[in-house]
DRENVEX-866495 format. One record per residue (C-alpha): x, y, z; residue number from 1; residue in one letter. Coordinates in nm, 3 decimals. Layout:
# residues N
      px      py      pz   k r
       X       Y       Z NUM A
...
This chain:
# residues 632
      px      py      pz   k r
  -3.400   1.851  -4.962   1 M
  -3.174   1.584  -4.811   2 F
  -3.246   1.662  -4.446   3 Q
  -3.601   1.525  -4.414   4 S
  -3.871   1.339  -4.602   5 C
  -4.078   1.658  -4.627   6 A
  -4.189   1.787  -4.967   7 W
  -4.127   2.146  -5.060   8 G
  -4.035   2.416  -5.310   9 D
  -3.719   2.368  -5.510  10 H
  -3.705   2.707  -5.684  11 H
  -3.979   2.971  -5.705  12 P
  -3.841   3.157  -6.008  13 N
  -3.563   3.179  -6.266  14 L
  -3.331   3.416  -6.072  15 P
  -3.336   3.178  -5.775  16 S
  -3.260   2.887  -6.006  17 F
  -2.971   3.076  -6.170  18 K
  -2.817   3.176  -5.835  19 R
  -2.814   2.815  -5.718  20 A
  -2.658   2.702  -6.046  21 A
  -2.394   2.976  -6.030  22 A
  -2.301   2.868  -5.678  23 S
  -2.213   2.525  -5.815  24 G
  -2.511   2.323  -5.688  25 C
  -2.462   1.969  -5.820  26 Y
  -2.833   1.943  -5.905  27 I
  -2.921   2.294  -6.018  28 C
  -2.620   2.357  -6.243  29 K
  -2.694   2.075  -6.490  30 P
  -3.072   2.105  -6.450  31 L
  -3.062   2.472  -6.549  32 L
  -2.876   2.379  -6.868  33 Q
  -3.135   2.108  -6.933  34 Y
  -3.429   2.344  -6.867  35 A
  -3.287   2.618  -7.092  36 L
  -3.228   2.363  -7.368  37 K
  -3.581   2.218  -7.349  38 N
  -3.793   2.532  -7.309  39 S
  -3.896   2.788  -7.571  40 D
  -3.713   3.083  -7.411  41 T
  -3.506   3.129  -7.090  42 P
  -3.807   3.294  -6.926  43 E
  -4.022   2.993  -7.010  44 D
  -3.807   2.735  -6.832  45 C
  -3.989   2.806  -6.504  46 I
  -4.362   2.869  -6.544  47 K
  -4.448   2.774  -6.187  48 K
  -4.253   2.693  -5.874  49 R
  -4.025   2.392  -5.906  50 Y
  -4.109   2.146  -5.631  51 Q
  -3.945   1.833  -5.495  52 Y
  -4.086   1.515  -5.346  53 R
  -3.903   1.258  -5.134  54 V
  -4.002   0.892  -5.166  55 S
  -3.842   0.671  -4.900  56 K
  -3.798   0.296  -4.953  57 H
  -3.621   0.014  -4.770  58 E
  -3.316   0.002  -4.997  59 T
  -3.302   0.354  -5.140  60 D
  -3.465   0.694  -5.145  61 T
  -3.586   0.884  -5.448  62 Q
  -3.600   1.263  -5.481  63 I
  -3.829   1.374  -5.764  64 I
  -3.809   1.732  -5.891  65 I
  -4.113   1.862  -6.084  66 D
  -4.016   2.119  -6.348  67 M
  -4.309   2.307  -6.510  68 P
  -4.200   2.484  -6.831  69 M
  -4.324   2.605  -7.168  70 L
  -4.226   2.396  -7.470  71 K
  -4.365   2.443  -7.822  72 D
  -4.621   2.682  -7.678  73 G
  -4.761   2.427  -7.432  74 E
  -4.707   2.401  -7.059  75 E
  -4.546   2.071  -6.967  76 I
  -4.397   1.930  -6.648  77 T
  -4.072   1.739  -6.669  78 I
  -3.986   1.509  -6.381  79 H
  -3.622   1.444  -6.291  80 R
  -3.554   1.169  -6.038  81 T
  -3.245   1.128  -5.821  82 F
  -3.162   0.821  -5.616  83 Q
  -2.986   0.844  -5.279  84 A
  -2.800   0.532  -5.158  85 V
  -2.549   0.501  -4.871  86 P
  -2.198   0.488  -5.013  87 I
  -2.134   0.179  -4.801  88 S
  -2.377  -0.004  -5.032  89 E
  -2.276   0.161  -5.360  90 L
  -1.900   0.215  -5.404  91 P
  -1.863   0.547  -5.586  92 T
  -1.571   0.750  -5.719  93 D
  -1.675   1.113  -5.685  94 F
  -1.351   1.250  -5.833  95 T
  -1.482   1.194  -6.187  96 V
  -1.686   1.514  -6.157  97 R
  -1.365   1.711  -6.094  98 D
  -1.220   1.626  -6.434  99 R
  -1.141   1.891  -6.692 100 T
  -1.261   1.900  -7.052 101 L
  -1.069   1.586  -7.156 102 A
  -1.057   1.224  -7.043 103 L
  -0.746   1.170  -6.823 104 P
  -0.585   0.887  -7.018 105 L
  -0.360   0.745  -6.747 106 L
  -0.652   0.711  -6.504 107 D
  -0.874   0.569  -6.776 108 A
  -0.618   0.309  -6.886 109 I
  -0.554   0.208  -6.525 110 R
  -0.928   0.160  -6.464 111 N
  -0.975  -0.032  -6.789 112 A
  -0.684  -0.263  -6.710 113 Q
  -0.825  -0.333  -6.363 114 R
  -1.164  -0.428  -6.512 115 W
  -0.993  -0.652  -6.766 116 M
  -0.774  -0.823  -6.507 117 D
  -1.063  -0.882  -6.265 118 E
  -1.284  -1.024  -6.540 119 C
  -1.022  -1.251  -6.696 120 L
  -0.893  -1.386  -6.367 121 S
  -1.195  -1.385  -6.139 122 G
  -1.524  -1.397  -6.332 123 H
  -1.634  -1.758  -6.375 124 E
  -1.938  -1.663  -6.583 125 Q
  -1.746  -1.453  -6.836 126 C
  -1.606  -1.602  -7.156 127 Q
  -1.229  -1.543  -7.161 128 K
  -1.123  -1.565  -7.531 129 N
  -0.754  -1.538  -7.443 130 T
  -0.693  -1.842  -7.665 131 R
  -0.978  -1.843  -7.915 132 T
  -1.014  -2.098  -8.193 133 K
  -1.185  -1.849  -8.425 134 F
  -1.022  -1.550  -8.588 135 Y
  -1.174  -1.308  -8.842 136 P
  -1.067  -1.336  -9.205 137 T
  -0.849  -1.028  -9.167 138 R
  -0.702  -0.859  -8.862 139 L
  -0.495  -0.548  -8.805 140 L
  -0.158  -0.629  -8.648 141 E
  -0.040  -0.331  -8.445 142 L
   0.318  -0.202  -8.448 143 G
   0.485   0.103  -8.297 144 E
   0.371   0.363  -8.551 145 S
   0.225   0.143  -8.822 146 T
  -0.003  -0.155  -8.859 147 M
  -0.082  -0.403  -9.131 148 R
  -0.353  -0.642  -9.240 149 I
  -0.285  -1.008  -9.174 150 V
  -0.481  -1.288  -9.340 151 L
  -0.549  -1.524  -9.053 152 T
  -0.587  -1.827  -9.279 153 A
  -0.225  -1.779  -9.383 154 Q
  -0.087  -1.662  -9.051 155 K
  -0.293  -1.764  -8.750 156 K
  -0.244  -1.519  -8.462 157 P
  -0.129  -1.652  -8.127 158 S
  -0.282  -1.365  -7.927 159 H
  -0.636  -1.235  -7.866 160 P
  -0.787  -0.949  -8.063 161 Y
  -1.010  -0.650  -7.987 162 A
  -1.302  -0.522  -8.195 163 T
  -1.432  -0.171  -8.254 164 L
  -1.783  -0.023  -8.251 165 S
  -1.815   0.329  -8.387 166 Y
  -2.025   0.566  -8.597 167 C
  -1.941   0.597  -8.967 168 W
  -2.105   0.940  -8.993 169 G
  -2.255   1.097  -9.304 170 L
  -2.062   1.084  -9.632 171 N
  -1.758   0.903  -9.485 172 P
  -1.424   0.999  -9.637 173 S
  -1.182   0.834  -9.392 174 F
  -0.933   0.563  -9.490 175 L
  -1.099   0.229  -9.579 176 R
  -1.003  -0.106  -9.725 177 L
  -1.065  -0.143 -10.098 178 T
  -0.969  -0.396 -10.361 179 A
  -0.706  -0.153 -10.492 180 S
  -0.524  -0.091 -10.161 181 N
  -0.550  -0.441 -10.010 182 L
  -0.197  -0.540 -10.115 183 S
  -0.050  -0.216  -9.979 184 R
  -0.238  -0.256  -9.648 185 F
  -0.089  -0.604  -9.609 186 Q
   0.252  -0.441  -9.616 187 E
   0.187  -0.135  -9.400 188 E
  -0.074   0.118  -9.293 189 I
   0.081   0.430  -9.137 190 P
  -0.117   0.526  -8.828 191 C
  -0.081   0.889  -8.934 192 S
  -0.329   0.819  -9.216 193 E
  -0.603   0.707  -8.976 194 L
  -0.887   0.928  -8.849 195 P
  -0.849   1.052  -8.492 196 I
  -1.101   0.813  -8.333 197 A
  -0.920   0.512  -8.480 198 F
  -0.586   0.648  -8.356 199 K
  -0.727   0.689  -8.005 200 E
  -0.876   0.338  -8.007 201 A
  -0.548   0.183  -8.124 202 I
  -0.354   0.377  -7.859 203 Y
  -0.588   0.239  -7.595 204 F
  -0.575  -0.117  -7.727 205 V
  -0.195  -0.114  -7.726 206 K
  -0.198   0.025  -7.370 207 S
  -0.394  -0.288  -7.272 208 L
  -0.121  -0.505  -7.432 209 S
  -0.350  -0.625  -7.711 210 I
  -0.168  -0.679  -8.042 211 R
  -0.459  -0.718  -8.283 212 Y
  -0.777  -0.525  -8.359 213 I
  -1.066  -0.578  -8.600 214 W
  -1.221  -0.265  -8.755 215 I
  -1.486  -0.333  -9.019 216 D
  -1.385  -0.041  -9.243 217 A
  -1.029  -0.174  -9.261 218 L
  -1.099  -0.549  -9.250 219 C
  -1.389  -0.580  -9.497 220 I
  -1.361  -0.465  -9.858 221 L
  -1.561  -0.144  -9.893 222 Q
  -1.538  -0.100 -10.271 223 S
  -1.386  -0.251 -10.581 224 G
  -1.383  -0.600 -10.727 225 L
  -1.538  -0.856 -10.492 226 G
  -1.652  -0.600 -10.232 227 A
  -2.022  -0.694 -10.237 228 I
  -1.957  -1.066 -10.191 229 E
  -1.692  -0.994  -9.927 230 D
  -1.940  -0.783  -9.728 231 W
  -2.209  -1.054  -9.747 232 R
  -1.964  -1.322  -9.643 233 S
  -1.822  -1.121  -9.354 234 E
  -2.167  -1.015  -9.228 235 C
  -2.253  -1.379  -9.174 236 I
  -1.941  -1.412  -8.956 237 K
  -2.027  -1.108  -8.740 238 M
  -2.152  -1.311  -8.445 239 Q
  -1.825  -1.506  -8.440 240 D
  -1.611  -1.194  -8.487 241 V
  -1.757  -1.015  -8.186 242 Y
  -1.826  -1.312  -7.959 243 S
  -1.465  -1.432  -7.987 244 N
  -1.290  -1.099  -7.924 245 C
  -1.128  -1.035  -7.589 246 I
  -1.291  -0.690  -7.561 247 V
  -1.497  -0.458  -7.778 248 N
  -1.409  -0.088  -7.769 249 L
  -1.724   0.118  -7.812 250 S
  -1.653   0.475  -7.926 251 L
  -1.986   0.608  -7.798 252 S
  -1.886   0.974  -7.785 253 R
  -1.760   1.018  -8.143 254 A
  -2.022   1.102  -8.409 255 A
  -1.776   0.992  -8.680 256 H
  -1.416   0.865  -8.696 257 P
  -1.280   1.216  -8.747 258 N
  -1.411   1.318  -8.404 259 A
  -1.234   1.246  -8.076 260 S
  -1.382   1.002  -7.825 261 C
  -1.168   1.137  -7.539 262 F
  -1.387   1.441  -7.462 263 G
  -1.503   1.554  -7.120 264 G
  -1.850   1.597  -6.973 265 C
  -2.115   1.827  -7.117 266 T
  -2.262   2.108  -6.901 267 P
  -2.601   1.937  -6.873 268 E
  -2.458   1.601  -6.758 269 A
  -2.569   1.516  -6.404 270 T
  -2.285   1.329  -6.237 271 L
  -2.307   1.140  -5.905 272 P
  -2.225   1.342  -5.594 273 F
  -2.188   1.288  -5.220 274 E
  -2.420   1.439  -4.959 275 V
  -2.484   1.408  -4.586 276 E
  -2.849   1.315  -4.526 277 T
  -3.082   1.313  -4.228 278 T
  -3.400   1.108  -4.203 279 G
  -3.432   1.017  -4.569 280 I
  -3.280   0.670  -4.538 281 Y
  -3.305   0.392  -4.284 282 G
  -3.507   0.388  -3.962 283 D
  -3.620   0.700  -3.784 284 G
  -3.648   1.065  -3.878 285 D
  -3.301   1.153  -3.751 286 F
  -3.090   0.871  -3.898 287 A
  -2.780   1.015  -4.065 288 K
  -2.608   0.864  -4.367 289 H
  -2.345   0.965  -4.618 290 T
  -2.513   0.895  -4.948 291 C
  -2.429   0.884  -5.315 292 A
  -2.687   1.070  -5.519 293 V
  -2.725   0.968  -5.882 294 V
  -2.969   1.089  -6.145 295 S
  -3.191   0.836  -6.320 296 W
  -3.071   1.007  -6.640 297 E
  -2.705   0.932  -6.565 298 Y
  -2.662   0.642  -6.807 299 Y
  -2.892   0.801  -7.064 300 Q
  -2.695   1.126  -7.071 301 E
  -2.346   0.985  -7.041 302 A
  -2.378   0.677  -7.263 303 L
  -2.707   0.584  -7.431 304 Y
  -2.776   0.926  -7.585 305 D
  -2.424   0.959  -7.721 306 Q
  -2.399   0.921  -8.101 307 P
  -2.323   0.547  -8.103 308 L
  -2.631   0.481  -7.889 309 G
  -2.848   0.563  -8.192 310 F
  -2.671   0.325  -8.433 311 R
  -2.862   0.001  -8.493 312 A
  -2.557  -0.211  -8.583 313 W
  -2.397  -0.127  -8.247 314 A
  -2.664  -0.317  -8.053 315 L
  -2.560  -0.663  -8.166 316 Q
  -2.194  -0.567  -8.142 317 E
  -2.257  -0.492  -7.774 318 R
  -2.468  -0.801  -7.706 319 I
  -2.230  -1.048  -7.872 320 L
  -1.906  -0.921  -7.717 321 S
  -1.796  -1.081  -7.387 322 P
  -1.663  -0.747  -7.261 323 R
  -1.743  -0.393  -7.374 324 V
  -1.534  -0.087  -7.288 325 L
  -1.729   0.226  -7.380 326 S
  -1.594   0.579  -7.417 327 F
  -1.888   0.778  -7.284 328 G
  -1.933   1.137  -7.179 329 C
  -1.618   1.220  -6.982 330 G
  -1.557   0.869  -6.851 331 Q
  -1.527   0.501  -6.935 332 L
  -1.806   0.246  -6.896 333 F
  -1.758  -0.128  -6.859 334 W
  -1.986  -0.424  -6.921 335 D
  -1.935  -0.797  -6.880 336 C
  -2.169  -1.071  -6.762 337 V
  -2.063  -1.055  -6.396 338 Q
  -2.002  -0.680  -6.377 339 C
  -2.252  -0.501  -6.603 340 P
  -2.320  -0.126  -6.603 341 H
  -1.991  -0.031  -6.436 342 A
  -1.831   0.307  -6.493 343 S
  -1.547   0.509  -6.353 344 E
  -1.804   0.667  -6.122 345 S
  -1.942   0.324  -6.023 346 F
  -1.644   0.089  -6.069 347 P
  -1.835  -0.214  -5.936 348 C
  -2.162  -0.143  -6.117 349 G
  -2.498  -0.068  -5.959 350 L
  -2.547  -0.389  -5.760 351 A
  -2.921  -0.423  -5.687 352 N
  -3.020  -0.079  -5.816 353 L
  -3.000  -0.151  -6.188 354 S
  -3.376  -0.193  -6.241 355 Q
  -3.440   0.168  -6.139 356 S
  -3.233   0.311  -6.423 357 F
  -3.394   0.151  -6.734 358 C
  -3.061   0.005  -6.837 359 L
  -3.001  -0.165  -7.169 360 T
  -2.949  -0.538  -7.210 361 E
  -2.585  -0.648  -7.210 362 K
  -2.605  -1.017  -7.299 363 A
  -2.845  -1.296  -7.385 364 I
  -2.925  -1.468  -7.053 365 P
  -2.795  -1.820  -6.995 366 S
  -3.134  -1.967  -6.909 367 T
  -3.411  -2.178  -7.055 368 S
  -3.682  -1.974  -6.881 369 D
  -3.912  -1.862  -7.164 370 S
  -4.041  -1.562  -6.967 371 R
  -3.690  -1.424  -6.916 372 I
  -3.590  -1.488  -7.278 373 L
  -3.910  -1.339  -7.422 374 N
  -3.867  -1.032  -7.203 375 S
  -3.504  -0.997  -7.314 376 T
  -3.599  -1.022  -7.681 377 W
  -3.874  -0.762  -7.641 378 W
  -3.638  -0.514  -7.472 379 R
  -3.373  -0.568  -7.738 380 L
  -3.631  -0.521  -8.011 381 L
  -3.771  -0.206  -7.849 382 E
  -3.422  -0.057  -7.842 383 E
  -3.332  -0.172  -8.192 384 Y
  -3.635  -0.030  -8.373 385 I
  -3.558   0.316  -8.231 386 N
  -3.204   0.318  -8.370 387 C
  -3.080   0.452  -8.703 388 D
  -2.990   0.261  -9.016 389 L
  -2.831   0.431  -9.315 390 T
  -2.962   0.157  -9.545 391 F
  -3.284   0.019  -9.390 392 P
  -3.381  -0.144  -9.722 393 E
  -3.096  -0.395  -9.691 394 T
  -2.993  -0.379  -9.323 395 D
  -3.317  -0.385  -9.121 396 K
  -3.299  -0.761  -9.061 397 L
  -2.927  -0.802  -9.129 398 M
  -2.813  -0.574  -8.846 399 A
  -3.004  -0.787  -8.593 400 L
  -2.948  -1.128  -8.755 401 S
  -2.664  -1.242  -8.528 402 A
  -2.859  -1.165  -8.211 403 V
  -3.173  -1.325  -8.360 404 A
  -2.978  -1.641  -8.438 405 T
  -2.846  -1.658  -8.080 406 R
  -3.193  -1.590  -7.938 407 M
  -3.349  -1.862  -8.156 408 A
  -3.100  -2.111  -8.017 409 S
  -3.158  -1.999  -7.657 410 A
  -3.538  -2.006  -7.698 411 M
  -3.536  -2.331  -7.902 412 D
  -3.765  -2.154  -8.148 413 D
  -3.783  -2.069  -8.517 414 V
  -3.707  -1.712  -8.625 415 Y
  -3.921  -1.590  -8.915 416 I
  -3.864  -1.242  -9.061 417 A
  -3.834  -1.065  -8.724 418 G
  -4.073  -1.289  -8.528 419 H
  -4.045  -1.611  -8.331 420 F
  -4.292  -1.885  -8.418 421 W
  -4.420  -1.928  -8.062 422 R
  -4.500  -1.557  -8.035 423 T
  -4.713  -1.563  -8.349 424 L
  -4.970  -1.442  -8.428 425 P
  -4.980  -1.207  -8.128 426 L
  -4.646  -1.050  -8.218 427 S
  -4.811  -0.927  -8.541 428 L
  -4.999  -0.678  -8.324 429 N
  -4.738  -0.404  -8.364 430 W
  -4.842  -0.054  -8.460 431 Q
  -4.676   0.261  -8.588 432 V
  -4.884   0.493  -8.373 433 K
  -4.753   0.436  -8.018 434 P
  -4.954   0.514  -7.704 435 P
  -4.937   0.877  -7.598 436 L
  -4.730   0.787  -7.291 437 T
  -4.459   0.614  -7.493 438 L
  -4.165   0.844  -7.557 439 E
  -3.957   0.776  -7.866 440 K
  -3.599   0.878  -7.929 441 R
  -3.688   0.973  -8.285 442 H
  -3.987   1.153  -8.426 443 R
  -3.959   1.030  -8.781 444 E
  -4.278   0.975  -8.974 445 I
  -4.306   0.597  -9.021 446 P
  -4.287   0.470  -9.376 447 R
  -4.293   0.128  -9.533 448 R
  -3.951   0.029  -9.659 449 I
  -4.081  -0.183  -9.945 450 N
  -4.309   0.016 -10.171 451 G
  -4.412  -0.266 -10.406 452 S
  -4.780  -0.357 -10.388 453 T
  -4.814  -0.646 -10.631 454 T
  -4.683  -0.997 -10.579 455 V
  -4.497  -0.984 -10.910 456 E
  -4.313  -0.665 -10.813 457 E
  -4.231  -0.805 -10.469 458 R
  -4.081  -1.122 -10.613 459 Q
  -3.837  -0.918 -10.820 460 R
  -3.695  -0.754 -10.508 461 Q
  -3.558  -0.845 -10.166 462 N
  -3.877  -0.805  -9.969 463 Q
  -3.953  -0.811  -9.599 464 T
  -4.317  -0.924  -9.562 465 P
  -4.570  -0.653  -9.482 466 S
  -4.670  -0.830  -9.159 467 W
  -4.323  -0.790  -9.009 468 S
  -4.222  -0.484  -8.805 469 W
  -3.900  -0.496  -9.012 470 A
  -4.096  -0.375  -9.317 471 S
  -4.121  -0.032  -9.149 472 M
  -3.870   0.249  -9.109 473 H
  -3.942   0.479  -8.817 474 G
  -4.091   0.437  -8.468 475 P
  -4.292   0.119  -8.413 476 V
  -4.463   0.012  -8.091 477 F
  -4.442  -0.361  -8.018 478 I
  -4.650  -0.487  -7.723 479 P
  -4.465  -0.682  -7.456 480 L
  -4.525  -1.056  -7.487 481 L
  -4.385  -1.229  -7.181 482 I
  -4.624  -1.521  -7.228 483 E
  -4.727  -1.518  -7.595 484 P
  -5.028  -1.744  -7.539 485 S
  -5.332  -1.682  -7.327 486 G
  -5.701  -1.593  -7.321 487 D
  -5.632  -1.255  -7.485 488 F
  -5.521  -1.419  -7.810 489 S
  -5.796  -1.438  -8.072 490 L
  -5.607  -1.584  -8.370 491 A
  -5.402  -1.893  -8.451 492 D
  -5.080  -1.931  -8.650 493 A
  -5.111  -2.222  -8.892 494 E
  -4.809  -2.229  -9.125 495 A
  -4.529  -2.024  -9.276 496 Y
  -4.287  -2.013  -9.568 497 T
  -3.964  -1.817  -9.578 498 V
  -3.689  -1.780  -9.838 499 S
  -3.384  -1.580  -9.723 500 P
  -3.175  -1.387  -9.972 501 V
  -2.871  -1.583  -9.857 502 D
  -2.924  -1.940  -9.734 503 E
  -2.611  -1.902  -9.520 504 R
  -2.793  -1.641  -9.311 505 N
  -3.158  -1.744  -9.260 506 P
  -3.206  -1.463  -9.007 507 A
  -3.097  -1.200  -9.259 508 G
  -3.278  -1.025  -9.545 509 P
  -3.583  -1.198  -9.690 510 I
  -3.653  -1.274 -10.057 511 A
  -4.009  -1.385  -9.981 512 S
  -4.214  -1.502  -9.684 513 A
  -4.575  -1.585  -9.607 514 S
  -4.769  -1.659  -9.290 515 L
  -5.106  -1.834  -9.270 516 T
  -5.327  -1.749  -8.974 517 I
  -5.688  -1.808  -8.874 518 K
  -5.874  -1.511  -8.731 519 A
  -6.219  -1.362  -8.685 520 H
  -6.260  -1.113  -8.970 521 C
  -6.482  -0.823  -9.067 522 A
  -6.488  -0.645  -9.401 523 E
  -6.471  -0.265  -9.410 524 I
  -6.517  -0.003  -9.682 525 E
  -6.308   0.313  -9.695 526 W
  -6.507   0.631  -9.765 527 T
  -6.444   1.001  -9.733 528 R
  -6.586   0.985  -9.381 529 E
  -6.351   0.704  -9.287 530 G
  -6.378   0.323  -9.253 531 P
  -6.717   0.151  -9.217 532 H
  -6.776  -0.213  -9.121 533 V
  -6.979  -0.389  -9.390 534 L
  -7.228  -0.574  -9.173 535 C
  -7.596  -0.533  -9.089 536 K
  -7.535  -0.458  -8.721 537 S
  -7.620  -0.103  -8.607 538 R
  -7.376  -0.121  -8.316 539 L
  -7.129   0.111  -8.491 540 L
  -7.396   0.329  -8.650 541 V
  -7.556   0.392  -8.312 542 D
  -7.221   0.494  -8.162 543 G
  -7.199   0.203  -7.917 544 L
  -6.856   0.106  -8.050 545 Y
  -6.569   0.309  -8.191 546 I
  -6.343   0.191  -8.474 547 L
  -5.995   0.343  -8.497 548 E
  -5.784   0.260  -8.804 549 V
  -5.422   0.372  -8.839 550 N
  -5.236   0.323  -9.166 551 A
  -4.881   0.191  -9.133 552 D
  -4.758   0.440  -9.392 553 D
  -4.931   0.783  -9.394 554 P
  -4.852   0.817  -9.765 555 D
  -5.024   0.486  -9.838 556 D
  -5.376   0.632  -9.843 557 K
  -5.671   0.412  -9.947 558 P
  -5.885   0.520 -10.237 559 T
  -6.250   0.604 -10.182 560 D
  -6.459   0.286 -10.197 561 G
  -6.168   0.047 -10.136 562 A
  -6.243  -0.255  -9.919 563 T
  -6.022  -0.415  -9.655 564 F
  -6.039  -0.687  -9.394 565 W
  -6.003  -0.649  -9.018 566 L
  -5.833  -0.956  -8.865 567 A
  -5.876  -0.980  -8.487 568 A
  -5.553  -1.070  -8.304 569 L
  -5.595  -0.969  -7.940 570 A
  -5.863  -0.895  -7.685 571 E
  -5.845  -0.647  -7.398 572 D
  -6.102  -0.749  -7.140 573 D
  -6.043  -0.441  -6.925 574 W
  -6.120  -0.194  -7.206 575 L
  -6.371  -0.411  -7.390 576 G
  -6.158  -0.397  -7.705 577 M
  -6.044  -0.604  -8.000 578 W
  -5.742  -0.503  -8.203 579 E
  -5.548  -0.642  -8.495 580 G
  -5.457  -0.605  -8.861 581 L
  -5.600  -0.408  -9.150 582 V
  -5.547  -0.625  -9.458 583 L
  -5.578  -0.567  -9.830 584 E
  -5.683  -0.867 -10.037 585 E
  -5.493  -0.941 -10.357 586 T
  -5.510  -1.221 -10.612 587 D
  -5.206  -1.409 -10.735 588 Y
  -5.256  -1.694 -10.981 589 K
  -5.601  -1.765 -10.839 590 G
  -5.484  -1.759 -10.475 591 E
  -5.615  -1.501 -10.231 592 R
  -5.329  -1.335 -10.043 593 L
  -5.339  -1.054  -9.787 594 Y
  -5.106  -0.762  -9.740 595 R
  -5.092  -0.559  -9.420 596 R
  -5.194  -0.193  -9.458 597 R
  -5.242  -0.088  -9.096 598 G
  -5.367  -0.157  -8.746 599 H
  -5.711  -0.114  -8.589 600 Y
  -5.875  -0.091  -8.249 601 R
  -6.248  -0.152  -8.197 602 L
  -6.380  -0.080  -7.851 603 Y
  -6.685   0.000  -7.644 604 D
  -6.751   0.374  -7.645 605 S
  -6.811   0.360  -7.269 606 Q
  -6.462   0.208  -7.214 607 M
  -6.441   0.132  -6.841 608 L
  -6.822   0.121  -6.812 609 E
  -6.844  -0.115  -7.106 610 R
  -7.153  -0.313  -7.194 611 R
  -7.171  -0.663  -7.048 612 S
  -7.248  -0.793  -7.398 613 S
  -6.947  -0.631  -7.565 614 W
  -6.775  -0.959  -7.650 615 R
  -7.092  -1.101  -7.806 616 D
  -7.145  -0.777  -7.997 617 D
  -6.798  -0.794  -8.151 618 L
  -6.849  -1.155  -8.251 619 R
  -7.168  -1.049  -8.431 620 I
  -6.965  -0.797  -8.632 621 M
  -6.678  -1.036  -8.701 622 F
  -6.862  -1.366  -8.720 623 G
  -6.828  -1.678  -8.508 624 Q
  -6.608  -1.868  -8.752 625 E
  -6.241  -1.792  -8.809 626 K
  -6.118  -1.721  -9.161 627 M
  -5.792  -1.858  -9.305 628 A
  -5.561  -1.581  -9.429 629 L
  -5.224  -1.610  -9.603 630 T
  -5.027  -1.293  -9.529 631 L
  -4.744  -1.168  -9.749 632 I
């Protein structure tokens, strides 16, 4: 496989695959575990011969293994890609794969200290925070075997502090700060009372000579008198808490604080390995190189798909912190502005290879380039909407509010209930039914968070507007908007109103919001056979055009005979298609308002062989004049 650019068979059958895995093959051993885990039965993990393909480029070489298997009764082919790069261009520590079932603490601390020292002393682009002007309301001061809460307004620390990102888990029962134990915690908190993950984090922080740490469960009142107001007040300070820490410890591996974050690698983890290659890199068919081979799934398996990677709150904790030290699968990971995506396997990061690995964003770019900032926001949003929230009703906007505030400043734009003004109205074109090629981390059935349908009911609650993606819980597909204006936009944003629940946090939960747009509209009627456009044109009746309507909430089914409006947002010239919002009209004190109920696509039935008159045909159905709509 590594001795030429030829393509060939990887394994013809399961016994061959098992023998290679048993012999310790660095590729086959983890891939067998992966195949067994993702197929219906062991016999189904190889339905046809596994084959490999070698794709040679100027800076790297990719080896793609095709794995046909049976899953849920259907034959599928999973593709696993490995990248081969000369070790002279990608410094790699291959000893990580020789570790036992636990993280070697002395090695880990030594590596973490080296990253810290290099960043603090040599990275000009990285914020230092060794002498910060801001401190959280409360901090934990660490002693030998105890710690205590200090009120920074009364006793301002003279040293930097660390922060902690972790999973709370279901039905948490670990030690937390309450109104009743606050006084006692100011005197002493025995470390023996802490859950294991907190103990491990504190041990690590002290090993890095850091005297203070901020842990939300122990620094924000969780229950008792004043807890609700304390939580609201401290949430507003989150961006300052994390952006002013010296380092954020991210306990990625632990599913809850009572689980250890010092565990080793899992059997299916594909770690980097060293191999002698011939002809797959550089000039000529006989050029020899010692290469590092790394799976494209390396970061996904070892870090992103660990429990903390699914927690929505953790995203802004990562983005705001100047340095993040993550406890991943069997090794530490490091991120700062100048050395992102480093790990104990790749202590200097991935250099120019990072784009191949679909890596997550680590910071808001220091640029005024709107294309870069829009792209960053879209990638952050795509990641965020696929993460979990225990309380989506209250936290959907709150858990992203600090990042949104920073992005609004960087983009010099106004943030409105999950959207930026300059991206409207095109950014309304989200949908809950993603394209078939889009893989989601969760398979939850989407549902609307706010169930109220009348304006009166909505005004009595904290309500995210129906036109915002933040009104949905579950997978949502948001189209990439690098340049939010262009010929493909069919509508115009005219005005908006927004009233946050807390004026101190305008990017947080919404009490009410409206958006006025102008768009080409068509009225439809819902019948047992489905939606029908109420116009005299026979274009739909004759089957020349196809109308697809997808409800945002599958439980929110229209009644027979109900009427709705289609508002055109975007045009796809290649497919001959218009798409946009399905709106329900409602009356409030004599004013016509519109609530989003779904998304539609209307396209030429011939698709790629579309009619030359398709654009004129759609304008006949929708009308030449745009209609003013106030969305709620």
